[in-house]
Legacy VTK file of the C-alpha trace (Angstrom):
# vtk DataFile Version 3.0
C-alpha trace
ASCII
DATASET POLYDATA
POINTS 303 float
323.093 72.258 134.871
321.986 75.563 133.603
318.830 76.427 132.292
319.155 77.575 128.552
316.188 80.113 127.894
315.216 80.990 124.238
313.225 83.895 123.612
313.761 84.862 119.995
313.094 82.895 116.796
317.297 83.537 115.560
318.338 82.523 119.390
315.686 79.157 118.652
318.036 78.827 115.249
320.984 79.142 116.978
320.379 76.859 119.477
319.467 73.685 117.070
322.227 74.758 115.107
319.860 75.202 112.172
321.049 75.529 108.966
318.729 77.950 107.563
317.983 81.622 108.767
314.801 82.375 110.109
312.207 84.180 107.272
310.043 85.347 110.098
310.989 87.230 113.338
308.021 85.598 115.377
307.443 82.024 113.911
309.271 79.329 112.065
309.334 75.786 111.067
312.106 73.522 111.963
313.023 70.047 110.243
314.339 67.963 112.557
316.221 65.948 109.955
318.443 68.396 109.552
319.193 68.714 112.828
321.991 66.781 114.674
320.023 65.739 117.984
323.524 63.909 118.981
325.502 67.077 119.131
323.237 68.332 122.436
324.291 67.210 125.809
321.842 65.212 127.355
320.145 66.701 130.381
320.402 70.140 128.922
317.531 72.211 130.543
315.861 74.490 128.172
312.738 76.825 128.289
311.349 78.346 124.892
309.387 81.487 125.216
307.335 79.982 122.217
304.058 77.544 121.641
305.301 74.799 120.173
304.050 72.316 118.088
306.325 69.532 117.931
305.814 66.109 115.885
308.614 63.704 115.886
308.523 60.043 114.083
309.893 57.165 115.675
312.659 55.329 114.358
310.994 51.822 115.418
307.873 50.627 116.770
308.148 49.384 120.451
309.981 52.521 121.831
308.908 53.435 125.548
308.879 57.462 125.918
308.095 59.249 129.151
305.789 56.577 131.571
303.968 55.118 128.414
304.374 52.520 125.421
303.582 54.662 122.207
299.933 53.492 120.738
301.149 53.989 116.991
304.842 53.578 115.930
304.453 56.260 113.252
304.790 59.653 114.832
304.334 61.476 118.368
302.933 65.029 118.687
303.649 67.379 121.746
302.445 70.870 122.389
304.011 73.119 124.805
302.911 76.652 126.181
305.831 79.148 126.651
308.009 78.788 129.251
307.713 75.357 129.983
310.672 73.109 131.137
311.727 70.632 129.266
314.875 68.647 129.213
317.159 66.727 126.617
317.223 62.684 127.008
318.998 60.347 125.784
315.614 58.599 124.727
314.933 61.794 122.571
318.244 61.384 120.663
318.273 58.194 119.680
314.786 57.259 119.276
313.486 60.646 116.827
314.772 60.605 113.382
312.612 62.960 111.820
309.906 65.095 111.920
309.411 68.770 112.748
308.231 71.548 115.175
306.178 74.503 114.230
307.364 77.274 117.154
305.477 80.882 117.391
306.138 83.479 119.593
302.885 84.710 121.651
303.105 88.512 120.223
302.076 86.479 117.030
298.594 86.063 118.632
298.323 88.903 120.964
296.231 90.846 118.827
294.067 88.150 117.835
291.138 86.286 119.267
293.273 83.345 119.516
295.388 85.090 122.026
292.715 84.290 124.442
291.123 81.206 122.870
294.341 79.436 122.708
293.685 78.684 126.670
291.397 76.444 126.219
293.645 73.837 124.071
294.365 72.071 127.319
296.694 69.944 125.366
299.381 72.798 125.704
299.493 71.677 129.469
299.756 67.674 129.276
302.591 66.045 130.277
305.431 64.499 127.733
303.989 60.594 128.574
300.729 62.282 127.264
301.791 62.905 123.652
299.310 62.528 120.989
299.911 59.602 118.538
299.015 59.782 115.069
298.663 57.346 112.464
300.187 58.283 108.923
296.879 59.802 107.456
296.406 62.161 110.531
300.590 62.946 110.267
299.993 63.693 106.779
296.734 66.202 107.569
298.918 68.062 110.112
301.911 68.301 107.951
299.729 69.819 104.910
298.585 72.605 107.111
302.118 73.434 108.480
303.240 73.647 105.269
300.781 75.842 104.356
301.348 77.934 107.425
305.119 78.003 106.287
304.186 79.124 102.861
302.239 82.202 104.129
305.428 83.286 106.642
308.279 82.720 104.378
306.872 84.194 100.878
306.500 88.022 100.630
304.198 89.642 103.657
301.121 91.127 102.505
297.991 92.624 104.543
296.449 89.204 104.718
299.592 86.924 105.562
298.943 87.515 109.439
295.424 86.949 109.779
296.096 83.665 107.445
298.873 82.703 109.224
297.104 82.740 112.607
293.840 81.222 111.123
295.949 78.195 109.730
296.970 77.884 113.163
293.589 77.994 114.691
292.979 74.914 112.090
295.814 72.586 113.210
295.078 73.330 116.608
291.286 71.938 116.145
292.695 68.877 114.318
294.742 68.065 117.262
291.576 68.846 119.279
289.879 66.302 117.004
292.842 63.760 117.144
292.967 63.906 121.291
289.377 62.815 121.104
289.975 60.036 119.004
292.925 58.879 121.303
290.672 59.050 124.445
288.339 56.768 122.409
290.725 54.129 121.492
292.071 54.217 124.871
288.625 53.655 126.291
289.317 50.609 128.345
292.685 52.010 129.767
290.645 55.435 130.532
287.619 53.114 132.673
290.494 52.495 134.971
291.612 55.492 135.392
288.226 56.603 136.288
287.696 53.580 138.979
291.269 54.708 140.456
290.218 58.109 140.599
287.050 57.316 142.430
288.889 55.554 144.739
291.736 58.487 145.339
288.603 60.683 146.538
287.180 57.763 148.950
290.544 57.696 150.367
291.432 60.497 150.506
288.859 61.455 153.093
289.244 58.190 155.177
292.720 58.663 155.899
294.713 61.643 157.530
295.761 63.436 154.392
292.714 65.926 154.725
293.949 66.814 157.611
297.303 67.530 156.450
296.798 68.674 152.936
293.407 70.304 153.343
291.253 70.897 150.452
291.432 68.155 147.825
292.692 69.381 144.432
292.733 68.238 140.777
296.396 68.315 141.115
296.812 65.891 144.072
294.562 63.292 142.388
296.406 63.833 139.084
300.153 63.294 140.950
298.522 60.077 142.498
297.591 58.853 139.200
300.702 60.112 137.360
298.890 62.741 134.777
298.679 65.918 134.336
295.733 67.964 135.527
294.588 69.217 132.379
294.858 65.506 130.716
293.030 64.032 134.087
290.121 66.992 133.615
289.552 66.193 129.969
290.112 62.505 130.322
287.058 62.647 132.919
285.401 64.861 130.768
285.379 62.533 127.815
284.318 59.560 129.847
281.991 60.609 132.035
280.803 64.447 131.070
281.904 65.943 134.029
285.143 67.632 134.966
287.551 66.599 137.331
286.262 69.368 139.811
282.958 68.384 139.269
283.470 64.739 140.480
285.534 66.223 143.893
282.673 68.743 144.668
280.062 65.966 143.944
281.785 63.660 146.691
282.175 66.761 148.913
278.923 67.540 148.874
277.527 64.139 149.227
280.139 63.684 152.377
278.799 66.776 153.690
275.269 65.634 153.382
276.092 62.501 155.601
277.555 64.734 158.218
275.526 67.345 158.475
272.380 64.679 159.045
274.605 62.027 161.249
277.392 64.088 163.253
277.220 65.855 166.043
279.796 68.002 165.259
278.742 71.883 164.334
278.883 72.964 160.411
282.342 74.749 161.120
283.688 71.308 162.516
282.610 69.504 159.353
283.531 72.229 157.059
287.408 71.956 158.612
286.955 67.905 158.231
286.509 68.420 154.484
289.458 70.592 154.346
287.941 73.611 154.399
289.887 76.660 156.007
286.721 78.811 156.718
283.246 77.995 157.005
282.174 80.559 154.694
283.839 78.701 151.788
282.032 75.515 152.375
278.721 76.918 152.834
279.068 78.942 149.307
279.526 75.556 147.680
277.045 73.677 149.548
274.011 76.239 148.692
275.226 76.646 144.943
275.133 72.628 144.195
272.108 71.952 146.924
270.013 75.311 146.749
270.185 75.365 150.613
272.688 76.821 153.124
273.907 73.527 155.433
272.339 74.830 158.366
268.946 74.617 156.278
269.781 71.372 155.134
270.520 69.919 158.616
267.543 71.791 159.854
265.442 69.532 156.970
266.510 66.040 158.530
263.332 65.600 159.993
LINES 1 304
303 0 1 2 3 4 5 6 7 8 9 10 11 12 13 14 15 16 17 18 19 20 21 22 23 24 25 26 27 28 29 30 31 32 33 34 35 36 37 38 39 40 41 42 43 44 45 46 47 48 49 50 51 52 53 54 55 56 57 58 59 60 61 62 63 64 65 66 67 68 69 70 71 72 73 74 75 76 77 78 79 80 81 82 83 84 85 86 87 88 89 90 91 92 93 94 95 96 97 98 99 100 101 102 103 104 105 106 107 108 109 110 111 112 113 114 115 116 117 118 119 120 121 122 123 124 125 126 127 128 129 130 131 132 133 134 135 136 137 138 139 140 141 142 143 144 145 146 147 148 149 150 151 152 153 154 155 156 157 158 159 160 161 162 163 164 165 166 167 168 169 170 171 172 173 174 175 176 177 178 179 180 181 182 183 184 185 186 187 188 189 190 191 192 193 194 195 196 197 198 199 200 201 202 203 204 205 206 207 208 209 210 211 212 213 214 215 216 217 218 219 220 221 222 223 224 225 226 227 228 229 230 231 232 233 234 235 236 237 238 239 240 241 242 243 244 245 246 247 248 249 250 251 252 253 254 255 256 257 258 259 260 261 262 263 264 265 266 267 268 269 270 271 272 273 274 275 276 277 278 279 280 281 282 283 284 285 286 287 288 289 290 291 292 293 294 295 296 297 298 299 300 301 302
């Protein structure tokens, strides 16, 4: 099926058959209660050139969307960066009756500090099954901010409008950060299980032949094994352990390297290759960065 690419706010309104004309060329708020999702063909592949912050309210509890059950039956929020592919599903059409979507073009923030800062909001790259599940109070908090943003871009623009729109978008994103923090905490027991599974992946990867086939272990590989997005896995580990996913991988690599340097008859180049490094220099740089010694210096200190 052909992929629909939407690059302008006016085209976005046309795609949704939205009954209102855009009031601003770079940002809009879509009310999903005014859209007939059933008119869209299931399987439609769409790519929006916008940052999307979308809240959809469930028709009822107990609905499964993506790979996980919803934590709350109130609402679910999904944030997507520009040019991410999404697909219209039967579940999406049948499970959601109302909600809203705030869409803004990258050009809106391009000349602002938020343009660089927005990359730090890692939830824009989460999978759909890692959506933020909201209580009624949290939903109302976000909607209040969204209404303020809508008022700013819908009213007659003045010299302050642009800055106020962007500052309120940043407030919205910061609340999303807060609520995701809550979600990580409420899933504490489940998250600890993921940490254990992650550590098991680290161990089994180097005990199997995968390191010779796939090379250096990556966060993406681990996330795929856990059916998570790399950013979500990294944020989860940071919340639970205080260390990033890459920190964990590097720690495991260095500990494994230390053991091999002290006990293996292999050369440093062979040890580097056995850990997935294509070049000895890359291994040596990482080892010295983490230990303060070169692999050769560490090996010579075994006595």
